[in-house]
C-alpha positions, 0 to 999 in steps of 0.5 A: 642387064650389062652389069649382071652379065659381067658379074656372072662372067666374073663369078664363073671365072673365079669359080673355074680358078678356084676349081683348078687350084683344088685339082692341080695339087692332086694331079702333081701328086698323082704324077710323082708317086711311085706305083703302089704295087711297087715292091722293094723285096719279095719273100721266095720261100724258105731254105727248108723248101729248097732242100726239096726243090732246085729252083723256083719261079715267081714274079717281082714288080712284073718281071718273071724271075727264078731263084735257084741254089747254086753249086756253092749252096748260095741262092741266086735270083735272075730275071727271065727276060732275055737281054736281046729282045726281052723274050722270056727264057726257059730254065733247063734243069738237066743241062743247067742252062737258061735258053731263049726260044726266040733267038736261041740265046743261051745263059749258064746258071751264073746268068752269063751269055754262053751262046747267041745274040744276047748282048749282056748277061741276065739281070741278077737280083740280090738274094739274101737269107734272113731267118731261114727265109729267102728274100729277093731285094730291088736295088736302086729304089 
């Protein structure tokens, strides 16, 4: 009887070790992989589309963004997250300003702080035109 108990215990231990060997690599892989929905670029629209509109909002890697055509005719994209406390800023086309509703921070169309508590400009994304398509790039990936 005693021999049977040791053998059973030994087999259980071997099974436990074997199972852990199978699952550990999956756990390590799950912890090191980037999110599957992470994008390195996003097509915003076409240059023809921007002949009819002044700006366009979108979402890029869970961050609200705004793309506009500046006075020099170049496309620029900014995060709509205020650098003060992360509130979502709104763009006012008439005054050409981004305004934060939380603490009255104001940014110009270059994303620079012109009033209020924000400590830094809005995050600016690299924006390119390729074959008539406006594309926003995520840098540092």
